[in-house]
C-alpha positions as CSV (number, residue, x, y, z in Angstrom):
1,M,-24.1,15.1,-8.1
2,P,-20.7,13.5,-7.4
3,S,-18.7,14.3,-4.3
4,Q,-15.7,16.6,-4.4
5,E,-13.5,13.6,-3.8
6,M,-14.9,11.8,-6.8
7,S,-14.5,14.9,-9.0
8,D,-10.9,15.2,-7.8
9,I,-10.2,11.5,-8.7
10,V,-11.8,11.9,-12.2
11,E,-9.7,15.1,-12.8
12,L,-6.5,13.3,-11.6
13,L,-7.2,10.3,-13.9
14,A,-8.0,12.5,-16.9
15,S,-4.7,14.5,-16.5
16,A,-2.5,11.5,-15.8
17,P,-0.8,9.4,-18.5
18,L,-2.3,6.0,-19.0
19,V,-0.7,3.5,-16.6
20,A,-1.6,0.6,-18.8
21,S,0.4,1.6,-21.8
22,G,4.2,1.7,-22.5
23,T,7.0,-0.5,-21.1
24,I,6.8,-1.8,-17.6
25,E,9.2,0.9,-16.5
26,E,7.0,3.6,-18.1
27,Q,3.9,2.1,-16.4
28,R,5.7,2.1,-13.1
29,A,6.8,5.7,-13.5
30,A,3.3,6.8,-14.6
31,M,1.7,5.2,-11.5
32,A,4.3,6.7,-9.2
33,A,3.9,10.1,-10.8
34,M,0.1,10.0,-10.4
35,L,-0.2,8.5,-6.9
36,E,2.9,9.8,-5.1
37,S,1.7,13.3,-5.8
38,L,-1.5,12.8,-3.7
39,P,-1.3,15.0,-0.5
40,L,-0.7,13.0,2.6
41,P,-2.6,13.8,5.9
42,E,-0.4,15.8,8.3
43,S,-1.3,13.5,11.1
44,M,-0.1,10.4,9.3
45,R,3.0,8.8,10.5
46,V,5.2,6.5,8.4
47,A,8.0,4.3,9.7
48,E,10.0,2.3,7.1
49,I,10.9,-1.1,8.4
50,L,11.9,-4.6,7.5
51,A,9.2,-7.1,8.1
52,G,11.4,-10.1,8.1
53,D,13.2,-9.7,4.8
54,V,10.4,-7.6,3.2
55,L,10.6,-3.8,3.0
56,A,7.5,-2.3,4.5
57,D,6.0,0.9,5.9
58,W,4.0,1.1,9.2
59,V,1.4,3.7,8.4
60,T,-0.5,5.1,11.5
61,M,-3.0,7.8,12.2
62,P,-3.7,9.2,15.7
63,N,-6.5,6.8,16.3
64,S,-4.5,3.7,15.2
65,A,-4.7,1.0,18.0
66,P,-1.5,-0.9,18.4
67,G,-3.2,-4.3,18.6
68,R,-5.1,-3.9,15.3
69,V,-3.3,-4.4,12.0
70,V,-4.1,-4.3,8.4
71,L,-1.5,-6.1,6.2
72,Y,-2.0,-4.2,3.0
73,L,-1.0,-5.5,-0.5
74,H,-0.8,-2.5,-2.8
75,G,-2.5,-2.5,-6.2
76,G,-0.7,-2.8,-9.6
77,A,-1.4,-6.4,-10.7
78,Y,1.8,-7.5,-9.0
79,V,3.7,-5.7,-11.8
80,V,3.5,-1.9,-10.9
81,G,3.0,0.1,-7.7
82,S,4.8,0.2,-4.4
83,K,4.4,1.0,-0.7
84,R,5.1,4.7,-1.7
85,T,2.4,4.8,-4.3
86,H,-0.3,3.6,-1.9
87,R,0.6,5.6,1.3
88,E,-2.3,7.9,0.9
89,L,-4.7,5.0,0.6
90,A,-3.0,3.3,3.5
91,A,-3.6,6.4,5.7
92,R,-7.3,6.4,4.8
93,I,-7.5,2.7,5.7
94,A,-5.7,3.3,9.0
95,Q,-8.1,6.2,9.8
96,A,-11.2,4.3,8.9
97,T,-10.2,1.1,10.7
98,A,-8.4,2.6,13.7
99,A,-5.6,0.2,12.9
100,R,-2.0,0.3,12.0
101,V,-1.4,-0.5,8.3
102,L,1.6,-2.5,7.3
103,I,2.1,-1.9,3.6
104,I,4.7,-4.1,2.0
105,D,7.0,-3.6,-1.0
106,Y,6.5,-7.1,-2.4
107,R,8.7,-8.2,-5.3
108,L,7.2,-7.3,-8.7
109,A,6.9,-9.4,-11.8
110,P,8.3,-10.0,-14.4
111,E,11.6,-9.7,-12.6
112,H,10.3,-11.8,-9.8
113,P,7.7,-14.2,-11.1
114,F,5.0,-15.9,-9.2
115,P,5.1,-16.9,-6.3
116,A,7.5,-14.2,-5.2
117,A,4.9,-11.6,-4.2
118,L,2.8,-14.3,-2.5
119,D,6.0,-15.4,-0.6
120,D,6.6,-11.9,0.5
121,A,3.0,-11.5,1.8
122,V,3.2,-14.7,3.7
123,A,6.6,-13.7,5.1
124,A,5.2,-10.4,6.3
125,F,2.2,-12.1,7.9
126,R,4.5,-14.5,9.7
127,W,6.6,-11.6,10.8
128,L,3.5,-9.9,12.3
129,R,2.7,-13.2,14.1
130,D,6.3,-13.4,15.4
131,Q,5.7,-9.9,16.9
132,G,3.1,-11.4,19.1
133,L,0.0,-10.4,17.2
134,P,-2.7,-13.0,17.2
135,A,-4.1,-13.8,13.7
136,S,-7.5,-12.6,14.8
137,S,-6.0,-9.0,15.1
138,I,-4.6,-9.0,11.5
139,A,-6.8,-8.3,8.5
140,V,-5.3,-8.7,5.0
141,A,-6.5,-6.2,2.4
142,G,-5.4,-5.0,-1.0
143,D,-6.6,-3.4,-4.3
């Protein structure tokens, strides 16, 4: 028997418009409508920042240790998605890892072709290092 969380996800996906169809703008709107509607934990804290020149969110939970960071690259095949669409997932990651999560709004294709998103990820990593965090305290994750 599936968990309640799995049942909720299946229901959400069944009721949502297909993200993989339509124009890029329609796909972006569909993903935003689906994921930005997820309830966020009350104990989650979000601080919008600039990580160098990259828009980002610091997502923390009460157990987030300042010296532990996950640099998170949101899903969407580098074409759709944003730091806002993946805040709920970032909160789960922060809770599970007892770390702060830096979720970046990397530039999306096709407006910004490769290697723009990669450049943004590297810039955010360098910014974290410039804040005094050792590389051994930074994990890079994404979906």
